[in-house]
C-alpha positions, -999 to 999 in steps of 0.1 A, spaced: 510 585 -105 526 555 -115 538 565 -148 554 595 -128 572 572 -109 585 552 -132 597 581 -150 613 597 -120 626 563 -105 636 536 -134 671 538 -143 677 553 -174 706 534 -183 685 501 -186 649 521 -194 657 558 -215 643 540 -246 613 529 -229 611 564 -213 609 583 -243 585 559 -259 561 560 -232 564 598 -230 559 602 -271 533 581 -273 512 595 -243 517 631 -254 507 625 -288 482 594 -285 504 573 -308 496 540 -319 525 518 -317 531 519 -357 535 553 -355 559 553 -330 579 527 -347 580 546 -379 589 576 -363 624 594 -372 648 621 -359 637 638 -389 601 640 -374 613 654 -341 623 694 -337 636 709 -306 628 746 -300 644 747 -269 616 747 -243 597 719 -260 597 691 -290 572 695 -322 567 659 -328 555 656 -367 536 620 -375 537 618 -414 517 584 -416 491 579 -396 458 551 -400 438 579 -411 463 591 -439 459 625 -421 497 639 -407 495 649 -373 516 674 -351 519 675 -315 539 693 -289 560 677 -259 566 701 -231 589 702 -203 564 694 -178 580 671 -152 614 674 -168 603 650 -196 628 669 -218 658 664 -198 654 627 -210 655 634 -245 
């Protein structure tokens, strides 16, 4: 509930990058180094969702996850 409150009430001008990182981190169960190494080319916008590819993982096995528009999260992207 606190995460939902933060995403809906925190000012986008000040906290947009934190919100995007939070959404990606939670949706993909990402480690901090995976988020830091993420590039724009690793994210594909397919309209109603985002397909995120994590090529460099700790286990050396690439991972893919999807961020859906639940709670208007895609609007932030």
